[in-house]
Every structure is written in C-alpha cells, then in structure tokens.
PDB file of N, CA, C, O and CB in Angstrom:
ATOM      1  N   MET A   1     122.891  14.042 -40.003  1.00  0.00           N
ATOM      2  CA  MET A   1     123.934  14.379 -41.153  1.00  0.00           C
ATOM      3  C   MET A   1     124.863  12.808 -41.597  1.00  0.00           C
ATOM      4  O   MET A   1     125.309  12.451 -42.687  1.00  0.00           O
ATOM      5  CB  MET A   1     125.164  15.771 -40.428  1.00  0.00           C
ATOM      6  N   ILE A   2     124.899  12.104 -40.187  1.00  0.00           N
ATOM      7  CA  ILE A   2     125.706  10.882 -40.871  1.00  0.00           C
ATOM      8  C   ILE A   2     124.494  10.239 -41.374  1.00  0.00           C
ATOM      9  O   ILE A   2     124.775  10.202 -42.572  1.00  0.00           O
ATOM     10  CB  ILE A   2     126.717   9.815 -39.822  1.00  0.00           C
ATOM     11  N   LYS A   3     123.143   9.620 -41.257  1.00  0.00           N
ATOM     12  CA  LYS A   3     122.493   9.252 -42.107  1.00  0.00           C
ATOM     13  C   LYS A   3     122.182   9.235 -43.647  1.00  0.00           C
ATOM     14  O   LYS A   3     121.351   8.555 -44.248  1.00  0.00           O
ATOM     15  CB  LYS A   3     121.970   9.480 -41.695  1.00  0.00           C
ATOM     16  N   PHE A   4     123.364  10.471 -44.281  1.00  0.00           N
ATOM     17  CA  PHE A   4     123.033  11.010 -45.351  1.00  0.00           C
ATOM     18  C   PHE A   4     124.474  11.019 -45.861  1.00  0.00           C
ATOM     19  O   PHE A   4     124.577  11.032 -47.088  1.00  0.00           O
ATOM     20  CB  PHE A   4     122.221  12.308 -45.228  1.00  0.00           C
ATOM     21  N   LEU A   5     125.638  11.015 -45.129  1.00  0.00           N
ATOM     22  CA  LEU A   5     127.143  10.795 -45.483  1.00  0.00           C
ATOM     23  C   LEU A   5     127.405   9.652 -45.546  1.00  0.00           C
ATOM     24  O   LEU A   5     127.786   9.423 -46.694  1.00  0.00           O
ATOM     25  CB  LEU A   5     128.082  11.287 -44.680  1.00  0.00           C
ATOM     26  N   ILE A   6     127.421   8.645 -44.858  1.00  0.00           N
ATOM     27  CA  ILE A   6     127.509   7.404 -45.011  1.00  0.00           C
ATOM     28  C   ILE A   6     127.364   6.567 -46.147  1.00  0.00           C
ATOM     29  O   ILE A   6     128.327   6.055 -46.717  1.00  0.00           O
ATOM     30  CB  ILE A   6     126.890   7.081 -44.336  1.00  0.00           C
ATOM     31  N   PRO A   7     125.975   6.389 -46.549  1.00  0.00           N
ATOM     32  CA  PRO A   7     125.671   5.782 -48.232  1.00  0.00           C
ATOM     33  C   PRO A   7     125.953   6.387 -48.976  1.00  0.00           C
ATOM     34  O   PRO A   7     126.064   5.923 -50.111  1.00  0.00           O
ATOM     35  CB  PRO A   7     124.489   5.517 -48.779  1.00  0.00           C
ATOM     36  N   ALA A   8     126.240   7.879 -48.684  1.00  0.00           N
ATOM     37  CA  ALA A   8     126.756   8.479 -50.040  1.00  0.00           C
ATOM     38  C   ALA A   8     128.374   8.374 -50.313  1.00  0.00           C
ATOM     39  O   ALA A   8     128.962   8.402 -51.394  1.00  0.00           O
ATOM     40  CB  ALA A   8     126.353  10.072 -50.065  1.00  0.00           C
ATOM     41  N   ILE A   9     128.779   8.274 -49.300  1.00  0.00           N
ATOM     42  CA  ILE A   9     130.417   7.692 -49.061  1.00  0.00           C
ATOM     43  C   ILE A   9     130.374   6.251 -49.381  1.00  0.00           C
ATOM     44  O   ILE A   9     131.392   6.109 -50.057  1.00  0.00           O
ATOM     45  CB  ILE A   9     131.062   7.841 -47.362  1.00  0.00           C
ATOM     46  N   LEU A  10     129.827   5.156 -49.300  1.00  0.00           N
ATOM     47  CA  LEU A  10     129.722   3.839 -49.790  1.00  0.00           C
ATOM     48  C   LEU A  10     129.815   3.831 -51.431  1.00  0.00           C
ATOM     49  O   LEU A  10     130.729   3.505 -52.188  1.00  0.00           O
ATOM     50  CB  LEU A  10     128.356   3.222 -49.252  1.00  0.00           C
ATOM     51  N   ILE A  11     128.514   4.317 -51.659  1.00  0.00           N
ATOM     52  CA  ILE A  11     127.889   4.196 -53.342  1.00  0.00           C
ATOM     53  C   ILE A  11     129.157   4.785 -54.099  1.00  0.00           C
ATOM     54  O   ILE A  11     129.620   4.284 -55.124  1.00  0.00           O
ATOM     55  CB  ILE A  11     126.217   5.328 -53.763  1.00  0.00           C
ATOM     56  N   PHE A  12     129.673   5.950 -53.442  1.00  0.00           N
ATOM     57  CA  PHE A  12     131.248   6.705 -53.930  1.00  0.00           C
ATOM     58  C   PHE A  12     132.316   5.775 -54.101  1.00  0.00           C
ATOM     59  O   PHE A  12     132.994   5.907 -55.120  1.00  0.00           O
ATOM     60  CB  PHE A  12     131.906   7.784 -52.792  1.00  0.00           C
ATOM     61  N   LEU A  13     132.628   4.764 -53.219  1.00  0.00           N
ATOM     62  CA  LEU A  13     133.630   4.012 -53.083  1.00  0.00           C
ATOM     63  C   LEU A  13     133.135   2.660 -54.162  1.00  0.00           C
ATOM     64  O   LEU A  13     133.996   2.129 -54.864  1.00  0.00           O
ATOM     65  CB  LEU A  13     133.888   3.726 -51.417  1.00  0.00           C
ATOM     66  N   ILE A  14     132.082   2.313 -54.194  1.00  0.00           N
ATOM     67  CA  ILE A  14     131.602   1.345 -54.686  1.00  0.00           C
ATOM     68  C   ILE A  14     131.827   1.656 -56.293  1.00  0.00           C
ATOM     69  O   ILE A  14     132.613   1.075 -57.042  1.00  0.00           O
ATOM     70  CB  ILE A  14     130.214   1.142 -54.137  1.00  0.00           C
ATOM     71  N   VAL A  15     130.807   2.867 -56.653  1.00  0.00           N
ATOM     72  CA  VAL A  15     131.309   3.373 -58.062  1.00  0.00           C
ATOM     73  C   VAL A  15     133.052   3.160 -58.224  1.00  0.00           C
ATOM     74  O   VAL A  15     133.498   2.189 -58.835  1.00  0.00           O
ATOM     75  CB  VAL A  15     130.875   5.160 -58.199  1.00  0.00           C
ATOM     76  N   LEU A  16     133.707   3.919 -57.763  1.00  0.00           N
ATOM     77  CA  LEU A  16     135.381   4.155 -58.009  1.00  0.00           C
ATOM     78  C   LEU A  16     135.656   3.045 -57.701  1.00  0.00           C
ATOM     79  O   LEU A  16     136.859   3.047 -57.961  1.00  0.00           O
ATOM     80  CB  LEU A  16     136.299   5.229 -57.195  1.00  0.00           C
ATOM     81  N   PHE A  17     135.355   1.722 -57.199  1.00  0.00           N
ATOM     82  CA  PHE A  17     136.238   1.078 -56.894  1.00  0.00           C
ATOM     83  C   PHE A  17     135.203  -0.636 -57.493  1.00  0.00           C
ATOM     84  O   PHE A  17     135.143  -1.767 -57.010  1.00  0.00           O
ATOM     85  CB  PHE A  17     136.770   1.516 -55.128  1.00  0.00           C
ATOM     86  N   TRP A  18     134.443   0.140 -58.952  1.00  0.00           N
ATOM     87  CA  TRP A  18     133.829  -1.018 -59.591  1.00  0.00           C
ATOM     88  C   TRP A  18     134.581  -2.190 -59.818  1.00  0.00           C
ATOM     89  O   TRP A  18     134.527  -3.283 -59.255  1.00  0.00           O
ATOM     90  CB  TRP A  18     133.357  -0.681 -60.757  1.00  0.00           C
ATOM     91  N   GLU A  19     135.436  -1.695 -60.924  1.00  0.00           N
ATOM     92  CA  GLU A  19     135.930  -2.289 -61.995  1.00  0.00           C
ATOM     93  C   GLU A  19     137.401  -3.766 -61.141  1.00  0.00           C
ATOM     94  O   GLU A  19     137.937  -4.682 -61.764  1.00  0.00           O
ATOM     95  CB  GLU A  19     136.632  -0.665 -63.149  1.00  0.00           C
ATOM     96  N   LYS A  20     137.560  -3.471 -59.932  1.00  0.00           N
ATOM     97  CA  LYS A  20     138.448  -4.086 -58.839  1.00  0.00           C
ATOM     98  C   LYS A  20     137.194  -4.996 -58.556  1.00  0.00           C
ATOM     99  O   LYS A  20     137.014  -5.983 -59.269  1.00  0.00           O
ATOM    100  CB  LYS A  20     139.151  -2.998 -57.450  1.00  0.00           C
ATOM    101  N   ILE A  21     136.508  -4.758 -57.752  1.00  0.00           N
ATOM    102  CA  ILE A  21     135.540  -5.535 -57.167  1.00  0.00           C
ATOM    103  C   ILE A  21     134.707  -6.671 -58.035  1.00  0.00           C
ATOM    104  O   ILE A  21     134.301  -7.765 -57.645  1.00  0.00           O
ATOM    105  CB  ILE A  21     134.661  -4.589 -56.629  1.00  0.00           C
ATOM    106  N   ASN A  22     134.591  -6.095 -59.258  1.00  0.00           N
ATOM    107  CA  ASN A  22     134.404  -7.050 -60.299  1.00  0.00           C
ATOM    108  C   ASN A  22     135.506  -8.109 -60.947  1.00  0.00           C
ATOM    109  O   ASN A  22     135.201  -9.223 -61.372  1.00  0.00           O
ATOM    110  CB  ASN A  22     133.984  -6.280 -61.269  1.00  0.00           C
ATOM    111  N   GLU A  23     136.681  -7.620 -60.942  1.00  0.00           N
ATOM    112  CA  GLU A  23     138.080  -8.557 -61.206  1.00  0.00           C
ATOM    113  C   GLU A  23     138.087  -9.667 -59.887  1.00  0.00           C
ATOM    114  O   GLU A  23     138.329 -10.861 -60.060  1.00  0.00           O
ATOM    115  CB  GLU A  23     139.762  -7.412 -61.169  1.00  0.00           C
ATOM    116  N   VAL A  24     137.846  -9.197 -58.829  1.00  0.00           N
ATOM    117  CA  VAL A  24     138.381 -10.166 -57.581  1.00  0.00           C
ATOM    118  C   VAL A  24     136.777 -11.521 -57.404  1.00  0.00           C
ATOM    119  O   VAL A  24     136.833 -12.734 -57.202  1.00  0.00           O
ATOM    120  CB  VAL A  24     138.666  -8.761 -55.640  1.00  0.00           C
ATOM    121  N   ILE A  25     135.481 -10.565 -57.599  1.00  0.00           N
ATOM    122  CA  ILE A  25     134.657 -12.037 -58.169  1.00  0.00           C
ATOM    123  C   ILE A  25     134.856 -12.562 -59.016  1.00  0.00           C
ATOM    124  O   ILE A  25     135.030 -13.757 -58.778  1.00  0.00           O
ATOM    125  CB  ILE A  25     133.528 -12.117 -58.458  1.00  0.00           C
ATOM    126  N   TYR A  26     134.992 -12.140 -60.617  1.00  0.00           N
ATOM    127  CA  TYR A  26     134.966 -12.893 -61.316  1.00  0.00           C
ATOM    128  C   TYR A  26     136.248 -14.063 -61.304  1.00  0.00           C
ATOM    129  O   TYR A  26     136.202 -15.177 -61.826  1.00  0.00           O
ATOM    130  CB  TYR A  26     134.740 -12.166 -62.298  1.00  0.00           C
ATOM    131  N   ASN A  27     137.444 -13.433 -60.514  1.00  0.00           N
ATOM    132  CA  ASN A  27     138.403 -14.322 -60.404  1.00  0.00           C
ATOM    133  C   ASN A  27     137.879 -15.801 -59.413  1.00  0.00           C
ATOM    134  O   ASN A  27     138.008 -16.988 -59.714  1.00  0.00           O
ATOM    135  CB  ASN A  27     139.651 -13.440 -59.780  1.00  0.00           C
ATOM    136  N   LYS A  28     137.263 -15.186 -58.165  1.00  0.00           N
ATOM    137  CA  LYS A  28     136.941 -16.137 -57.160  1.00  0.00           C
ATOM    138  C   LYS A  28     135.863 -17.050 -57.676  1.00  0.00           C
ATOM    139  O   LYS A  28     135.837 -18.164 -57.153  1.00  0.00           O
ATOM    140  CB  LYS A  28     136.520 -15.456 -55.886  1.00  0.00           C
ATOM    141  N   PHE A  29     135.051 -16.812 -58.518  1.00  0.00           N
ATOM    142  CA  PHE A  29     133.923 -17.621 -58.658  1.00  0.00           C
ATOM    143  C   PHE A  29     133.227 -17.690 -60.406  1.00  0.00           C
ATOM    144  O   PHE A  29     132.135 -18.070 -60.828  1.00  0.00           O
ATOM    145  CB  PHE A  29     132.840 -16.951 -57.510  1.00  0.00           C
ATOM    146  N   ASN A  30     134.233 -17.230 -60.967  1.00  0.00           N
ATOM    147  CA  ASN A  30     134.115 -17.305 -62.064  1.00  0.00           C
ATOM    148  C   ASN A  30     133.031 -17.281 -63.016  1.00  0.00           C
ATOM    149  O   ASN A  30     132.747 -17.982 -63.987  1.00  0.00           O
ATOM    150  CB  ASN A  30     134.577 -17.987 -62.124  1.00  0.00           C
ATOM    151  N   ILE A  31     132.378 -16.034 -62.328  1.00  0.00           N
ATOM    152  CA  ILE A  31     131.332 -15.376 -63.254  1.00  0.00           C
ATOM    153  C   ILE A  31     131.113 -13.572 -62.993  1.00  0.00           C
ATOM    154  O   ILE A  31     131.413 -13.002 -61.944  1.00  0.00           O
ATOM    155  CB  ILE A  31     129.784 -16.256 -62.906  1.00  0.00           C
ATOM    156  N   LYS A  32     130.604 -12.992 -64.052  1.00  0.00           N
ATOM    157  CA  LYS A  32     130.782 -11.628 -63.695  1.00  0.00           C
ATOM    158  C   LYS A  32     129.448 -10.599 -62.924  1.00  0.00           C
ATOM    159  O   LYS A  32     128.323 -10.449 -63.400  1.00  0.00           O
ATOM    160  CB  LYS A  32     131.205 -11.052 -65.077  1.00  0.00           C
ATOM    161  N   ILE A  33     129.766 -10.227 -62.139  1.00  0.00           N
ATOM    162  CA  ILE A  33     128.874  -9.570 -61.260  1.00  0.00           C
ATOM    163  C   ILE A  33     127.551  -8.781 -62.064  1.00  0.00           C
ATOM    164  O   ILE A  33     126.341  -8.906 -61.876  1.00  0.00           O
ATOM    165  CB  ILE A  33     129.795  -8.528 -60.421  1.00  0.00           C
ATOM    166  N   ASN A  34     128.372  -7.856 -63.108  1.00  0.00           N
ATOM    167  CA  ASN A  34     127.074  -7.428 -63.847  1.00  0.00           C
ATOM    168  C   ASN A  34     126.507  -8.194 -64.207  1.00  0.00           C
ATOM    169  O   ASN A  34     125.361  -7.771 -64.056  1.00  0.00           O
ATOM    170  CB  ASN A  34     127.063  -6.742 -64.793  1.00  0.00           C
ATOM    171  N   TYR A  35     126.432  -9.321 -64.712  1.00  0.00           N
ATOM    172  CA  TYR A  35     125.029 -10.376 -65.103  1.00  0.00           C
ATOM    173  C   TYR A  35     124.211 -10.651 -63.688  1.00  0.00           C
ATOM    174  O   TYR A  35     122.987 -10.781 -63.652  1.00  0.00           O
ATOM    175  CB  TYR A  35     125.607 -12.171 -65.812  1.00  0.00           C
ATOM    176  N   ILE A  36     124.976 -10.712 -62.661  1.00  0.00           N
ATOM    177  CA  ILE A  36     123.910 -10.756 -61.536  1.00  0.00           C
ATOM    178  C   ILE A  36     123.514  -9.674 -61.009  1.00  0.00           C
ATOM    179  O   ILE A  36     122.515  -9.907 -60.328  1.00  0.00           O
ATOM    180  CB  ILE A  36     124.242 -11.435 -60.500  1.00  0.00           C
ATOM    181  N   ILE A  37     123.912  -8.203 -60.980  1.00  0.00           N
ATOM    182  CA  ILE A  37     123.113  -7.382 -60.707  1.00  0.00           C
ATOM    183  C   ILE A  37     122.079  -7.307 -62.064  1.00  0.00           C
ATOM    184  O   ILE A  37     120.863  -7.304 -61.874  1.00  0.00           O
ATOM    185  CB  ILE A  37     123.880  -6.159 -60.278  1.00  0.00           C
ATOM    186  N   LEU A  38     122.560  -7.257 -63.250  1.00  0.00           N
ATOM    187  CA  LEU A  38     121.092  -6.946 -64.301  1.00  0.00           C
ATOM    188  C   LEU A  38     119.878  -8.026 -64.026  1.00  0.00           C
ATOM    189  O   LEU A  38     118.716  -7.857 -64.394  1.00  0.00           O
ATOM    190  CB  LEU A  38     121.525  -7.165 -66.192  1.00  0.00           C
ATOM    191  N   ILE A  39     120.283  -8.956 -63.440  1.00  0.00           N
ATOM    192  CA  ILE A  39     118.992 -10.070 -63.206  1.00  0.00           C
ATOM    193  C   ILE A  39     118.666  -9.709 -61.738  1.00  0.00           C
ATOM    194  O   ILE A  39     117.455  -9.577 -61.560  1.00  0.00           O
ATOM    195  CB  ILE A  39     119.439 -11.958 -63.382  1.00  0.00           C
ATOM    196  N   ILE A  40     119.318  -9.542 -60.800  1.00  0.00           N
ATOM    197  CA  ILE A  40     118.487  -8.766 -59.621  1.00  0.00           C
ATOM    198  C   ILE A  40     117.592  -7.354 -60.148  1.00  0.00           C
ATOM    199  O   ILE A  40     116.514  -7.078 -59.622  1.00  0.00           O
ATOM    200  CB  ILE A  40     119.707  -8.218 -58.388  1.00  0.00           C
ATOM    201  N   ILE A  41     118.069  -6.687 -61.024  1.00  0.00           N
ATOM    202  CA  ILE A  41     117.354  -5.307 -61.248  1.00  0.00           C
ATOM    203  C   ILE A  41     115.955  -5.676 -61.760  1.00  0.00           C
ATOM    204  O   ILE A  41     114.842  -5.199 -61.540  1.00  0.00           O
ATOM    205  CB  ILE A  41     118.164  -4.294 -62.376  1.00  0.00           C
ATOM    206  N   ILE A  42     116.440  -6.791 -62.597  1.00  0.00           N
ATOM    207  CA  ILE A  42     115.092  -7.122 -63.842  1.00  0.00           C
ATOM    208  C   ILE A  42     114.142  -8.015 -63.021  1.00  0.00           C
ATOM    209  O   ILE A  42     112.939  -7.946 -63.272  1.00  0.00           O
ATOM    210  CB  ILE A  42     115.645  -8.161 -65.511  1.00  0.00           C
ATOM    211  N   VAL A  43     114.586  -8.846 -62.062  1.00  0.00           N
ATOM    212  CA  VAL A  43     113.592  -9.491 -61.056  1.00  0.00           C
ATOM    213  C   VAL A  43     112.888  -8.051 -60.111  1.00  0.00           C
ATOM    214  O   VAL A  43     111.750  -7.706 -60.431  1.00  0.00           O
ATOM    215  CB  VAL A  43     114.607 -10.771 -59.896  1.00  0.00           C
ATOM    216  N   ILE A  44     113.486  -7.403 -59.170  1.00  0.00           N
ATOM    217  CA  ILE A  44     113.227  -6.216 -58.603  1.00  0.00           C
ATOM    218  C   ILE A  44     111.816  -5.891 -59.277  1.00  0.00           C
ATOM    219  O   ILE A  44     110.694  -6.071 -58.805  1.00  0.00           O
ATOM    220  CB  ILE A  44     114.417  -5.149 -58.843  1.00  0.00           C
ATOM    221  N   LEU A  45     112.200  -5.348 -60.548  1.00  0.00           N
ATOM    222  CA  LEU A  45     111.301  -4.553 -61.833  1.00  0.00           C
ATOM    223  C   LEU A  45     109.838  -5.491 -61.838  1.00  0.00           C
ATOM    224  O   LEU A  45     108.670  -5.109 -61.764  1.00  0.00           O
ATOM    225  CB  LEU A  45     112.286  -4.688 -63.729  1.00  0.00           C
ATOM    226  N   GLY A  46     110.357  -6.737 -61.945  1.00  0.00           N
ATOM    227  CA  GLY A  46     108.823  -7.403 -62.260  1.00  0.00           C
ATOM    228  C   GLY A  46     108.419  -7.663 -60.833  1.00  0.00           C
ATOM    229  O   GLY A  46     107.494  -8.468 -60.716  1.00  0.00           O
ATOM    230  N   ILE A  47     108.795  -7.277 -59.986  1.00  0.00           N
ATOM    231  CA  ILE A  47     107.781  -7.795 -59.115  1.00  0.00           C
ATOM    232  C   ILE A  47     107.218  -6.544 -58.462  1.00  0.00           C
ATOM    233  O   ILE A  47     106.241  -6.530 -57.713  1.00  0.00           O
ATOM    234  CB  ILE A  47     108.341  -8.864 -58.065  1.00  0.00           C
ATOM    235  N   ILE A  48     107.814  -5.685 -58.765  1.00  0.00           N
ATOM    236  CA  ILE A  48     107.366  -4.071 -58.527  1.00  0.00           C
ATOM    237  C   ILE A  48     106.329  -4.272 -59.757  1.00  0.00           C
ATOM    238  O   ILE A  48     105.204  -4.610 -59.389  1.00  0.00           O
ATOM    239  CB  ILE A  48     108.800  -2.581 -58.755  1.00  0.00           C
ATOM    240  N   PHE A  49     106.463  -4.163 -60.779  1.00  0.00           N
ATOM    241  CA  PHE A  49     105.720  -3.692 -61.624  1.00  0.00           C
ATOM    242  C   PHE A  49     104.325  -5.081 -61.650  1.00  0.00           C
ATOM    243  O   PHE A  49     103.283  -4.777 -62.231  1.00  0.00           O
ATOM    244  CB  PHE A  49     106.743  -3.350 -63.073  1.00  0.00           C
ATOM    245  N   THR A  50     104.393  -5.978 -61.246  1.00  0.00           N
ATOM    246  CA  THR A  50     103.121  -7.141 -60.529  1.00  0.00           C
ATOM    247  C   THR A  50     102.465  -6.382 -59.428  1.00  0.00           C
ATOM    248  O   THR A  50     101.282  -6.050 -59.502  1.00  0.00           O
ATOM    249  CB  THR A  50     103.816  -8.753 -59.710  1.00  0.00           C
ATOM    250  N   LEU A  51     103.045  -6.170 -58.649  1.00  0.00           N
ATOM    251  CA  LEU A  51     102.828  -5.808 -57.307  1.00  0.00           C
ATOM    252  C   LEU A  51     101.449  -4.335 -57.795  1.00  0.00           C
ATOM    253  O   LEU A  51     100.321  -4.264 -57.306  1.00  0.00           O
ATOM    254  CB  LEU A  51     104.705  -5.259 -56.384  1.00  0.00           C
ATOM    255  N   LEU A  52     102.078  -3.310 -58.900  1.00  0.00           N
ATOM    256  CA  LEU A  52     101.501  -2.694 -59.050  1.00  0.00           C
ATOM    257  C   LEU A  52     100.220  -2.818 -60.147  1.00  0.00           C
ATOM    258  O   LEU A  52      99.370  -1.936 -60.264  1.00  0.00           O
ATOM    259  CB  LEU A  52     102.271  -2.022 -59.044  1.00  0.00           C
ATOM    260  N   TYR A  53     100.236  -4.139 -60.971  1.00  0.00           N
ATOM    261  CA  TYR A  53      99.232  -4.400 -61.519  1.00  0.00           C
ATOM    262  C   TYR A  53      98.132  -4.730 -60.920  1.00  0.00           C
ATOM    263  O   TYR A  53      97.076  -4.301 -61.386  1.00  0.00           O
ATOM    264  CB  TYR A  53      99.453  -5.072 -62.181  1.00  0.00           C
ATOM    265  N   TYR A  54      98.121  -5.593 -59.717  1.00  0.00           N
ATOM    266  CA  TYR A  54      97.322  -5.985 -58.864  1.00  0.00           C
ATOM    267  C   TYR A  54      96.818  -5.348 -58.146  1.00  0.00           C
ATOM    268  O   TYR A  54      96.035  -5.836 -57.331  1.00  0.00           O
ATOM    269  CB  TYR A  54      97.621  -6.635 -58.357  1.00  0.00           C
TER     270      TYR A  54
END
C-alpha cells in the first residue's frame, strides 16, 4: 500500500507546486524547466521508437 501512496503523493505535490518549482529554477539557472522536460520526453520517445524499430 505504501509503495502506491508515496509516488502518488509525490506526483501530486509536484503538480501542485509546479509554478513555484519552475520559478525557483528559472531564478537560479535562468532556464525554463519546461524546455528541459520537453527535450527529455522527446529523447525518451526517440529512444523507445528506435528500439521498437530494430
């Protein structure tokens, strides 16, 4: 039961405080985290499609 609750709570908190997390990272590193996550998702999808192709 705990192995399902802890990830659900973590995801809920990340979604709830996404703007604040994004703002802190933007102020510290001067880069939007949305772009980083978008690039990571595209790379992961590219790897998955490449592995499925071969």
